[in-house]
C-alpha positions in Angstrom: 175.0 44.9 -55.7 177.1 43.0 -53.3 178.6 39.6 -53.2 176.7 38.6 -50.0 174.0 40.2 -48.0 176.7 40.9 -45.4 178.6 43.0 -47.9 175.8 45.5 -48.0 176.8 47.9 -45.3 175.4 51.4 -44.7 171.9 52.7 -45.1 169.5 51.3 -47.8 167.0 53.5 -49.6 164.1 54.1 -47.3 160.5 53.9 -48.2 160.0 57.5 -47.1 162.6 59.0 -49.5 160.9 61.8 -51.4 161.8 63.2 -54.8 163.8 66.4 -54.7 164.6 69.2 -57.0 167.8 68.7 -59.1 170.7 70.8 -58.4 173.4 72.0 -60.8 175.7 68.9 -60.1 172.8 66.6 -60.7 172.2 68.1 -64.2 175.8 68.0 -65.2 175.5 64.9 -67.3 171.8 65.1 -68.3 172.6 64.9 -72.0 170.2 62.6 -73.8 170.3 59.0 -72.9 166.8 58.4 -74.1 166.7 57.1 -77.6 170.4 56.1 -77.7 171.6 52.6 -78.0 174.3 50.9 -75.9 177.0 53.1 -77.5 175.0 56.3 -76.9 177.0 59.4 -75.8 175.2 59.6 -72.4 175.8 56.0 -71.5 179.4 56.3 -72.6 179.9 59.3 -70.3 178.2 57.5 -67.4 180.6 54.5 -67.9 183.7 56.4 -68.5 183.0 58.7 -65.5 182.4 55.9 -63.0 185.3 53.8 -64.1 187.6 56.8 -64.1 186.5 57.7 -60.5 187.2 54.1 -59.4 190.6 54.2 -61.0 191.5 57.4 -59.2 190.4 56.0 -55.8 192.1 52.6 -55.8 193.9 53.5 -52.6 190.6 53.8 -50.8 189.6 50.3 -52.0 192.8 48.9 -50.5 192.5 48.2 -46.8 196.3 48.2 -46.4 197.1 51.7 -47.7 197.6 54.6 -45.2 194.6 56.4 -46.6 192.3 53.8 -45.1 193.2 54.8 -41.6 190.6 57.5 -42.0 187.9 55.5 -43.7 186.5 53.8 -40.6 183.0 55.0 -40.0 180.8 54.2 -36.9 178.1 52.2 -38.6 176.9 48.5 -38.1 178.9 47.4 -41.2 182.1 49.0 -40.0 183.8 45.7 -39.3 183.2 44.6 -42.8 183.9 47.8 -44.7 187.6 47.2 -45.7 186.9 43.6 -46.9 183.6 44.7 -48.5 185.1 47.4 -50.7 188.0 45.1 -51.8 185.6 42.3 -52.7 183.4 44.5 -54.7 186.4 45.9 -56.6 187.3 42.2 -57.3 183.8 41.5 -58.6 184.1 44.5 -61.0 187.5 43.4 -62.3 186.3 39.7 -62.6 183.3 40.6 -64.7 185.1 43.3 -66.6 187.8 40.8 -67.7 185.1 38.4 -68.9 183.1 41.0 -70.7 185.9 42.8 -72.4 189.1 40.8 -72.7 190.9 43.6 -74.5 193.9 45.4 -73.1 192.3 48.2 -71.1 194.8 49.9 -68.8 192.1 50.9 -66.3 191.2 47.3 -65.7 194.8 46.2 -65.6 195.6 48.7 -62.9 192.6 47.7 -60.8 193.5 44.0 -61.2 197.0 44.7 -60.0 195.6 46.3 -56.9 193.2 43.4 -56.3 196.1 40.9 -56.6 198.1 42.9 -54.1 195.3 42.8 -51.6 194.6 39.1 -52.1 198.3 38.4 -51.5 198.5 40.5 -48.3 198.9 38.3 -45.1 196.4 40.4 -43.3 193.5 39.9 -45.7 192.3 36.6 -44.2 191.7 38.3 -40.9 189.5 40.9 -42.5 187.5 38.2 -44.2 186.6 36.6 -40.9 186.2 39.7 -38.8 182.5 39.2 -38.5 181.6 35.5 -38.0 178.1 35.8 -39.4 179.5 36.6 -42.9 182.8 34.8 -42.7 181.8 31.8 -44.9 180.4 34.0 -47.8 183.4 36.3 -47.6 185.9 33.5 -47.8 184.0 31.9 -50.7 183.7 35.2 -52.6 187.4 35.9 -52.0 188.3 32.6 -53.6 185.8 32.9 -56.4 187.0 36.3 -57.5 190.7 35.8 -57.0 192.7 37.1 -59.9 195.5 35.0 -61.5 198.7 34.9 -59.5 197.1 34.3 -56.1 197.1 30.5 -56.1 199.3 30.4 -53.0 198.0 33.5 -51.3 197.3 33.4 -47.5 193.5 33.5 -48.0 193.6 29.9 -49.3 194.4 28.6 -45.9 191.2 30.3 -44.5 189.2 28.7 -47.3 190.5 25.3 -46.3 189.1 25.7 -42.8 185.5 25.8 -44.0 183.6 22.8 -42.6 180.6 20.8 -43.9 178.5 22.8 -41.4 179.6 26.1 -42.9 178.5 24.9 -46.3 175.3 23.1 -45.3 172.1 24.3 -47.1 169.9 23.5 -44.0 168.4 26.6 -42.4 169.0 28.8 -45.5 166.4 30.4 -47.7 166.2 29.5 -51.4 168.0 32.8 -52.1 170.7 32.2 -49.6 171.3 28.7 -50.9 171.6 30.1 -54.4 174.2 32.6 -53.2 176.1 29.9 -51.4 176.1 27.6 -54.5 177.2 30.4 -56.8 180.3 31.4 -54.9 181.1 27.8 -53.8 181.0 26.6 -57.4 183.2 29.5 -58.6 185.6 28.8 -55.7 185.8 25.1 -56.5 184.4 24.1 -53.0 182.2 21.0 -52.6 178.8 21.5 -51.1 175.3 19.9 -50.9 173.1 22.6 -52.3 170.5 21.5 -54.8 170.8 22.1 -58.5 170.3 25.4 -60.3 167.1 24.4 -61.9 165.7 23.4 -58.5 166.9 26.7 -57.0 165.4 28.7 -59.8 161.9 27.2 -59.3 161.9 28.4 -55.7 163.6 31.7 -56.3 162.2 35.1 -55.7 162.4 35.8 -59.4 159.6 33.3 -59.7 157.7 33.9 -56.4 157.9 37.7 -55.9 155.8 38.7 -58.9 152.8 36.8 -57.5 153.5 38.2 -54.0 153.6 41.8 -55.4 150.3 41.2 -57.3 148.6 39.8 -54.1 149.7 42.8 -52.1 148.5 45.2 -54.7 145.1 43.6 -54.7 144.9 43.7 -50.9 145.8 47.4 -51.1 143.0 48.1 -53.6 140.5 46.2 -51.5 141.5 48.3 -48.4 141.2 51.5 -50.5 137.7 50.4 -51.6 136.6 49.4 -48.1 138.0 52.7 -46.7 136.0 54.7 -49.2 132.7 52.9 -48.2 133.4 53.4 -44.5 134.2 57.1 -45.2 130.8 57.5 -47.0 129.0 55.7 -44.1 130.7 58.0 -41.6 129.8 61.0 -43.6 126.1 60.0 -43.7 126.1 59.7 -39.9 127.8 63.0 -39.6 125.4 64.7 -42.0 122.4 63.4 -40.0 124.0 64.6 -36.8 124.8 68.0 -38.2 121.2 68.4 -39.5 119.8 67.5 -36.1 122.1 70.0 -34.4 121.2 72.7 -36.9 117.5 72.2 -36.3 117.7 72.2 -32.6 119.9 75.3 -32.6 117.7 77.2 -35.1 120.9 78.3 -36.8 120.9 76.8 -40.2 123.2 79.4 -41.6 126.0 78.7 -39.2 125.5 74.9 -39.5 125.8 75.1 -43.2 129.1 77.0 -43.0 130.4 74.4 -40.6 129.2 71.6 -42.9 130.8 73.2 -46.0 134.1 73.3 -44.1 133.8 69.6 -43.1 132.8 68.7 -46.7 135.9 70.4 -48.1 138.1 68.7 -45.5 136.6 65.2 -46.2 136.8 65.7 -49.9 140.5 66.5 -49.5 141.1 63.4 -47.5 139.2 61.2 -50.0 141.3 62.7 -52.9 144.7 62.2 -51.1 146.7 59.5 -52.8 147.9 56.4 -51.0 151.5 56.5 -49.9 153.8 55.7 -52.9 155.1 52.3 -51.8 157.3 50.0 -53.9 155.6 46.8 -55.1 157.9 44.7 -52.9 160.1 45.6 -49.9 163.6 46.9 -50.4 165.3 43.7 -49.1 163.1 41.7 -51.4 164.0 43.9 -54.4 167.8 43.4 -53.7 167.2 39.6 -53.4 165.5 39.8 -56.8 168.5 41.6 -58.4 171.1 39.4 -56.9 169.2 36.3 -57.9 169.3 37.5 -61.5 173.0 38.0 -61.2 173.7 34.6 -59.8 171.3 32.6 -62.0 172.7 34.2 -65.2 176.3 34.5 -64.0 176.1 38.2 -64.5 174.4 37.9 -68.0 176.7 35.2 -69.3 173.8 32.7 -69.7 170.0 32.7 -69.6 168.7 32.5 -66.0 167.0 29.2 -66.5 163.6 30.2 -65.0 160.4 28.2 -65.6 158.2 29.0 -68.6 156.5 32.4 -68.3 158.6 33.4 -65.2 161.0 35.7 -67.2 158.1 37.9 -68.4 156.7 38.2 -64.9 160.1 39.0 -63.4 160.7 41.5 -66.1 157.4 43.2 -65.5 158.1 43.5 -61.7 161.6 44.8 -62.5 160.0 47.5 -64.6 157.6 48.5 -61.9 160.4 48.7 -59.4 162.5 50.8 -61.8 159.6 53.3 -62.1 159.5 53.6 -58.3 163.3 54.1 -58.1 163.3 56.8 -60.7 160.5 58.7 -58.9 162.4 58.5 -55.6 166.0 58.8 -56.8 167.0 55.4 -55.5 170.2 55.2 -57.5 171.8 52.0 -56.3 168.7 49.9 -56.6 168.0 51.5 -60.0 171.4 50.5 -61.3 171.0 46.9 -60.0 167.5 46.7 -61.6 168.9 47.8 -65.0 171.5 45.0 -64.7 168.6 42.7 -63.9 167.0 43.6 -67.1 170.2 42.6 -69.0 170.4 39.4 -67.0 166.8 38.6 -68.0 167.6 39.1 -71.7 166.3 42.7 -72.2 168.0 45.7 -73.6 167.5 48.5 -71.0 168.1 51.2 -73.6 165.0 49.9 -75.5 162.6 50.0 -72.5 160.9 53.1 -71.2 161.8 52.3 -67.6 165.4 51.4 -68.5 166.0 54.6 -70.3 164.4 56.6 -67.5 166.7 54.9 -65.0 169.8 55.5 -67.1 168.8 59.2 -67.3 168.2 59.3 -63.6 171.7 57.9 -62.9 173.2 60.4 -65.4 171.5 63.2 -63.5 172.9 61.9 -60.2 176.4 61.6 -61.4 178.8 64.2 -60.2 181.3 66.0 -62.5 184.1 63.9 -61.0 182.3 60.7 -62.3 181.0 59.4 -59.0 177.4 58.6 -58.1 177.3 60.2 -54.6 175.3 57.6 -52.6 172.7 54.9 -52.7 169.9 57.5 -52.9 169.2 61.2 -53.0 168.2 61.0 -49.3 171.6 59.5 -48.3 173.9 61.1 -50.8 177.3 62.5 -49.8 178.0 66.1 -50.0 180.9 67.6 -52.1 182.0 69.2 -48.8 182.5 65.9 -47.0 186.0 64.7 -46.2 187.4 62.5 -49.0 187.3 59.3 -46.9 183.7 59.9 -45.8 182.7 60.8 -49.4 184.2 57.5 -50.6 182.4 55.5 -48.0 179.1 56.8 -49.1 179.7 56.9 -52.9 181.9 54.0 -53.9 179.3 51.2 -53.9 176.7 52.9 -56.1 179.5 54.2 -58.4 180.9 50.7 -58.8 177.5 49.2 -59.4 176.8 51.8 -62.1 180.2 51.1 -63.7 179.4 47.4 -63.9 176.0 48.2 -65.2 177.4 50.2 -68.1 179.8 47.3 -68.9 177.0 44.8 -69.0 174.9 47.0 -71.3 177.9 47.8 -73.5 178.9 44.2 -74.3 175.7 42.2 -73.7 175.6 38.5 -73.3 178.3 36.4 -74.7 177.3 33.8 -77.3 
C-alpha cells in the first residue's frame, strides 16, 4: 500500500521468490486465525503487535528527528524515503480516526507526530525532492493533513500546482483515479472524469479478463509443447532403432533408450513455473484501485454489474499465490481489497490463509520484517536498516487489521 506509485520504494516481491521453511520467529504468532471472526485472538495479536511496533518507532517515521540521520539507504527510492514514511503514517492515522473515533492513546500519539511533521518548515522540500512524484506527494500531504495544520508551510507548495500538473492527459485510467482521489480529498480542482467513468475503465474491471486470457494462452502452449515433445520422441525412437540395428547392439541401445525415456518423462512431468495470474505491478494497481474507489472500505466501489465477483475471484487467486510464496506486503493489501469489495476475509479460505501467513511472519516485537520472505530484514540488522525494510509491510498489516475489525461504516 502506498499513496502513490512513487511512494513504493525498495524491492517488490519477485516472481522467483520461493517458499521457505519457517523458523522459530515465524511461528511465534501462529496461534489459530483460521475459524475465528474479526475479533479472533490471532487477528487481535496481529493488530496489537503491528500498531504497538509503529508506536514505538515514531521517531523513525519523522524525517526531522536525529535518528533519521542513519536511515538513508542507497536505493532508487532514497530521495523519497523520509516523505514516504511520513505520508504512510499519515494515511494510517487518517483511516484509523475514521474507522475508530474512540479515544485510543496510540492513535493520538501518532497523530501528534504527524501534525508536528506537517508543521515543520522543511517538509515541503521533502515533498518535492523528486519532481516525478511531486504532484502526488503534495496532494497526498494535503489530503491526509491532520487538524491544526491549516496554516502549515506545505499549503504554499500545494498552491503552486498548475493546471498542467493536474491534467488527466497522458495518464492511465489507474493514474487518473489516483489523481482524482487525492485531489478531491485535498480540495483541489481538476479535470479528471467521474468515478463511474473511471471505474468502468479500471483494472478491477479489465484485469480479470486479462488474467483469464493469459491462463488460456499458457494452457495452449502447454498442450502444443506436449504434442511437439511426442513428435520429437517418435523421431528419436526411430533414430535409436536404426542405430541399434546398424550397430548390432540391441542391448546397449535399449539401455540408452531407457535412460532417455526416463529423462523425457521427468521433463514432461515437470510443472510449469508457478507464476501469478497477473504481474506484480498490475496486482498493486488492483489493490490501490479498490482502496481509492471504496475510500478504504467506506463505500461500495461502484463497479459495473458482475465486476465485483470477477475482481474478488482474481483477488483470491492472487492471495493463494502470495501465501505459497510468502509475499507478505501484497497479501496484506489483497486482504484489504477483499474488505473493500464487500467480503469478510475471515470467512474466505484464501483470506484466512493469508492472515495465518502474516501471523507466521510477524516477529515477537510485532513487526512484519519485510515485503516478502525473500527480502525480509534480519533481527541482526541495525535498527535503522531494519526499520527501512519492515515499516511499510508492518503499517499495511496494521491498517488491514483495522479495516477487518471495524468493517464498512453504514
